[in-house]
C-alpha positions, -999 to 999 in steps of 0.1 A, spaced: -563 -337 271 -560 -315 240 -526 -300 233 -516 -276 206 -484 -266 190 -478 -232 173 -483 -247 138 -515 -264 150 -529 -230 161 -519 -216 127 -536 -245 108 -569 -240 127 -567 -202 123 -562 -206 86 -591 -231 83 -614 -208 103 -603 -177 83 -608 -195 50 -643 -205 60 -651 -170 72 -638 -155 39 -658 -180 19 -690 -171 38 -684 -133 33 -676 -138 -4 -709 -157 -9 -727 -126 3 -712 -103 -23 -724 -109 -59 -693 -93 -76 -670 -114 -55 -690 -147 -58 -694 -145 -96 -658 -157 -104 -660 -185 -79 -692 -197 -95 -673 -201 -127 -647 -221 -108 -674 -245 -94 -689 -249 -128 -656 -262 -142 -651 -300 -139 -614 -297 -135 -618 -271 -108 -642 -291 -88 -621 -323 -90 -589 -305 -80 -606 -286 -52 -621 -319 -39 -587 -335 -38 -572 -304 -21 -600 -305 5 -592 -341 13 -555 -332 18 -566 -303 41 -589 -326 61 -559 -349 67 -538 -320 78 -565 -308 102 -568 -343 117 -530 -345 121 -531 -311 139 -557 -322 165 -534 -336 192 -545 -355 223 -521 -360 253 -527 -392 272 -508 -415 296 -491 -444 278 -503 -479 288 -478 -505 300 -476 -541 288 -496 -551 319 -524 -528 309 -518 -502 336 -513 -465 328 -478 -451 334 -468 -415 343 -452 -412 308 -475 -391 286 -478 -397 248 -492 -371 224 -510 -385 194 -531 -368 168 -564 -380 155 -547 -391 124 -522 -412 145 -551 -428 162 -569 -436 129 -537 -450 115 -528 -471 145 -522 -503 125 -496 -485 103 -481 -467 133 -475 -497 156 -468 -525 131 -431 -518 127 -407 -544 113 -370 -550 118 -358 -532 86 -366 -529 49 -393 -548 33 -409 -544 -2 -445 -534 -8 -469 -562 0 -439 -584 10 -440 -611 36 -403 -613 42 -375 -589 48 -357 -573 18 -323 -588 27 -312 -623 37 -300 -630 72 -283 -659 90 -308 -677 112 -309 -709 131 -339 -732 127 -356 -754 153 -332 -783 145 -302 -761 151 -291 -758 115 -278 -725 102 -297 -710 72 -292 -680 49 -328 -670 42 -352 -641 40 -369 -639 75 -406 -636 77 -421 -602 87 -437 -598 121 -468 -581 107 -467 -580 69 -484 -612 56 -481 -628 90 -517 -642 87 -508 -663 57 -496 -699 63 -483 -703 27 -476 -667 16 -464 -675 -19 -495 -694 -29 -521 -674 -8 -509 -638 -11 -523 -629 -45 -558 -642 -38 -558 -627 -3 -549 -593 -17 -576 -594 -43 -602 -605 -17 -593 -577 7 -593 -551 -21 -628 -562 -31 -639 -560 5 -624 -525 9 -640 -513 -24 -674 -526 -11 -670 -507 22 -659 -476 3 -689 -478 -20 -713 -483 9 -698 -454 28 -702 -432 -3 -738 -442 -8 -747 -435 28 -730 -400 25 -748 -392 -7 -782 -403 7 -776 -381 37 -768 -351 14 -798 -358 -8 -820 -359 22 -807 -326 36 -807 -308 2 -831 -309 -27 -827 -341 -47 -839 -325 -79 -809 -301 -78 -786 -331 -81 -807 -353 -104 -819 -328 -130 -793 -301 -131 -757 -311 -141 -734 -291 -119 -702 -293 -98 -721 -312 -72 -723 -343 -95 -686 -340 -104 -677 -336 -67 -697 -367 -58 -680 -388 -84 -646 -376 -73 -655 -385 -37 -666 -420 -50 -631 -425 -64 -615 -413 -32 -637 -435 -10 -629 -465 -31 -592 -459 -28 -594 -453 10 -616 -484 14 -590 -506 -4 -561 -491 16 -579 -495 49 -587 -532 42 -551 -539 32 -532 -518 57 -536 -540 89 -523 -570 70 -497 -557 46 -471 -529 43 -487 -514 11 -457 -492 3 -431 -512 22 -410 -503 52 -379 -481 57 -346 -488 73 -360 -489 109 -391 -509 98 -416 -480 99 -444 -482 74 -437 -459 44 -474 -453 37 -477 -439 73 -447 -416 67 -462 -403 34 -496 -396 49 -481 -379 79 -460 -357 56 -492 -341 42 -495 -318 71 -459 -305 67 -465 -298 30 -497 -279 37 -482 -259 65 -452 -249 44 -474 -240 14 -502 -221 31 -486 -205 61 -457 -192 40 -482 -177 16 -501 -160 44 -468 -145 57 -458 -132 23 -492 -116 12 -493 -87 36 -458 -76 28 -462 -80 -10 -496 -63 -11 -487 -34 11 -454 -25 -6 -466 -32 -41 -496 -9 -38 -476 18 -21 -449 17 -47 -473 19 -76 -497 44 -62 -474 70 -45 -444 67 -68 -416 91 -62 -392 83 -33 -416 57 -19 -413 38 -51 -375 42 -52 -371 28 -16 -394 -2 -22 -377 -10 -55 -344 -8 -38 -356 -32 -11 -370 -59 -34 -342 -55 -60 -316 -60 -33 -334 -90 -18 -339 -106 -52 -302 -103 -60 -292 -125 -30 -296 -162 -35 -327 -173 -16 -311 -206 -5 -282 -187 13 -307 -165 31 -328 -194 42 -297 -214 53 -283 -185 73 -316 -179 91 -321 -216 98 -286 -219 113 -292 -188 135 -324 -203 147 -307 -236 155 -280 -218 175 -307 -199 194 -326 -231 203 -293 -248 213 -284 -218 236 -320 -217 251 -329 -253 258 -354 -243 286 -377 -228 259 -379 -260 240 -384 -289 264 -393 -316 239 -380 -327 205 -415 -321 192 -414 -284 204 -381 -279 187 -392 -295 154 -424 -274 155 -406 -241 161 -381 -249 133 -411 -256 109 -427 -223 120 -395 -204 115 -390 -220 81 -424 -208 70 -417 -172 82 -383 -172 65 -397 -184 32 -425 -158 35 -401 -130 41 -378 -140 12 -405 -148 -14 -426 -116 -16 -406 -98 -42 -422 -114 -73 -458 -105 -63 -447 -71 -51 -432 -63 -85 -464 -75 -102 -487 -55 -80 -466 -24 -85 -469 -26 -123 -507 -32 -121 -512 -3 -96 -492 21 -119 -518 13 -146 -549 15 -124 -540 48 -108 -544 65 -142 -579 51 -148 -608 75 -150 -626 62 -119 -595 67 -98 -589 102 -112 -625 111 -105 -623 99 -70 -591 120 -64 -609 150 -80 -638 146 -56 -614 147 -26 -615 110 -16 -585 102 6 -556 82 -7 -561 54 17 -598 51 7 -588 50 -30 -564 22 -23 -589 3 -3 -620 8 -25 -607 12 -60 -571 -2 -64 -571 -33 -41 -602 -49 -54 -589 -46 -90 -556 -64 -82 -571 -92 -61 -573 -115 -91 -535 -113 -94 -532 -120 -56 -554 -150 -58 -537 -165 -89 -502 -159 -75 -512 -173 -41 -524 -206 -56 -495 -209 -79 -469 -202 -52 -484 -229 -30 -472 -257 -52 -438 -240 -56 -434 -238 -18 -443 -275 -14 -415 -284 -38 -392 -259 -21 -395 -278 12 -385 -310 -5 -354 -293 -20 -344 -276 13 -348 -308 33 -327 -326 7 -298 -302 15 -305 -304 53 -317 -268 58 -354 -276 57 -376 -290 84 -362 -309 114 -351 -345 106 -376 -358 132 -405 -342 113 -424 -362 88 -420 -346 54 -416 -356 18 -383 -337 17 -369 -358 45 -382 -390 28 -364 -379 -4 -333 -370 15 -332 -405 31 -337 -421 -3 -303 -408 -14 -285 -435 4 -312 -461 -3 -309 -456 -40 -272 -462 -38 -274 -496 -20 -277 -530 -36 -304 -540 -40 -321 -506 -45 -347 -495 -20 -370 -476 -44 -404 -474 -26 -396 -445 -2 -388 -422 -31 -417 -434 -51 -442 -429 -22 -430 -393 -16 -432 -386 -54 -468 -399 -57 -481 -379 -28 -462 -348 -37 -472 -351 -74 -509 -355 -64 -510 -324 -42 -490 -302 -66 -510 -313 -96 -543 -306 -79 -530 -272 -68 -518 -263 -103 -550 -274 -120 -570 -255 -95 -548 -224 -101 -554 -226 -139 -592 -226 -133 -589 -197 -108 -568 -178 -132 -594 -182 -160 -622 -172 -137 -606 -141 -121 -584 -127 -149 -604 -99 -167 -588 -108 -200 -606 -142 -199 -640 -127 -190 -645 -104 -220 
C-alpha cells in the first residue's frame, strides 16, 4: 500500500510542476530561446543530466510502500514496515549490517577484539565481517582480483544497459538527428554512459563489499550517502519555492509603487537581514520541537516527527532567506518602471497589475531563475552546517549534515574513521558542483548583457 509523507507530496508536486512549466515554456518561442542556448552548452547538458539523476533518486526515495514485515519463519506479522522504492533497490546495502566500523572494501572490523577460537585459546585479532568479503576463503590473496573481476562485470552490465537504452531512443526518434547533427543529445548520452558505468560497477560490488565502509552501528555508509540525496534536494528545492513568492511579490511592489510601500518593505527586509539567520532558525526549530513534544498525538511515529521537522526547516529557511532576491528585484523594477514601454502602457490606461504582470515580471525573470539555481547549492550547504550544530534535520533523518556531525567524534578517535566524512563530501560536492555549473550556463543564457 502506498503511503505519503508531507515532504513526499511536496516532491511529487514540484516534479509535476516543473514538467508542466517546461512543457508550457516549449510552446513560447521567447521563453524557449534561452533554454535552447542552455541545451547547446556541453557544460549545461552534463550538469543538468547529473542533476536529473539526483532528482530521480529523490523521487524513488519519496515513493513509499507500506507492507507487513516477514518473520524469520517466513510468515507475515502484524508489524508494518514502510520502505521506499530506493530502499527496495538498495536492499543488499540496507540489510547487510555489521557489528561496528569497517574500512572501505575491508573484510575485517576496524578494531581488534578479544575472541576465543575453536581450541579455546584467547586471541587479540581483527574479526571477520559477516557480509563484507564473506565469500572469500583467503581474503588477503583473493580480494584484489575479485574486486577487479566484479568491477569489469559491472562495467559490462552498465555498458549493455546504456546500449539498450540508446537503441530504444534511436528507434523512437530519428537516428539522423543524433548521428549527423552534433547537439546536446550526444553530450547527454555520453554523460549517461559514464553514469551507467559507475552504477554498474557499484551494483556489482555492493552485495559483496562495503564500498565506503560502515559506521559505528555497522550500517553501510554508501547507503547513508545515497539516502541523504532526498534530504538535500528537499532542502534546496522546497525552500526556494517557499522563498520565491515572498521575494517576487515584495520586490516588485517596492520598486514599482515606491513611496510608503517601498519604505515598509525596505524596513521589513532590513530588519530581518540585521538578525543573524542562525538565531532565527534555531529559535523556530526549538519552538517546533516544543510543539511536537506537547502534542504527541499528532505525530504517532518517529518518521512523522522527522518529516514534519524537515518540512518546518524548509519553511523557516524560505521565510528567512528571501531578502537578497527581494532587494535585487526592487532595484531592477525601479529601472524598468522608467522604460518607454512601461510609460506608454501607463499613458494608454493599462492597469498597474497588468503592467506588473505583462511588462515588469517577464523582464526580471532572468534574475529569478539565476538566483533560484544559485541559492539551491547554498541551501544544500546550509543544511549541513545547521545539522552540524544540531538545529537542522532530525537526527533520525539521513542527511549529509548528520553524517558530518557524526564524523566529529569519529575524526577524534584513534585510529581515525575518515570514510563517513569523505562519503558525505563526495556526494555533496557532486550535487553542489553540478548545480553551480548549471547556474553559470543559465546565467549566460538568460542575462540580457550576455545576449547582445
